[in-house]
C-alpha positions, -999 to 999 in steps of 0.1 A, spaced: 327 58 -209 333 72 -174 342 107 -166 377 97 -159 381 81 -193 365 111 -209 391 133 -192 418 109 -204 404 110 -239 403 148 -238 439 150 -227 450 126 -254 432 147 -280 451 178 -266 484 158 -269 476 148 -305 470 185 -313 503 194 -297 522 168 -318 503 178 -350 496 215 -348 481 216 -383 450 199 -369 446 220 -338 414 236 -351 398 203 -360 372 185 -338 387 151 -332 364 122 -326 373 91 -305 367 67 -335 390 86 -359 422 69 -369 453 90 -359 471 77 -389 446 74 -418 423 103 -408 444 127 -387 477 122 -407 501 113 -379 533 97 -392 557 74 -374 577 103 -359 544 120 -347 534 87 -331 567 83 -313 564 119 -300 528 112 -289 538 81 -271 565 99 -252 541 127 -242 515 101 -230 541 83 -209 553 115 -194 518 131 -188 500 100 -175 529 81 -159 517 52 -180 536 27 -200 520 32 -234 538 7 -256 537 20 -291 549 -13 -307 522 -33 -290 495 -8 -299 507 -8 -335 507 -46 -336 470 -46 -326 461 -20 -353 440 -44 -373 416 -47 -343 414 -10 -333 423 8 -366 446 31 -346 417 51 -332 420 79 -307 398 58 -283 422 28 -286 450 50 -273 428 61 -243 420 24 -237 457 15 -237 466 43 -214 438 34 -190 450 -2 -190 486 8 -185 482 34 -157 479 15 -125 495 40 -102 
């Protein structure tokens, strides 16, 4: 993982903590599932995707990301990968 992607990952973790303040004190790992392990529900995911799109100027497509959940298990790292792939500014 490059420094840029580490920065992206750190910013996504910060956004997750904003959306779900109850986990703000937890150490979040890239391989953790935002749904199964961190407890984000569908509304939280929608809020997270909007914040990602706003903060990164990316087109994070929540529906596409969810459709591929069997492959990436909705991990934090999979969000960072989708953002990196979608931000071509």
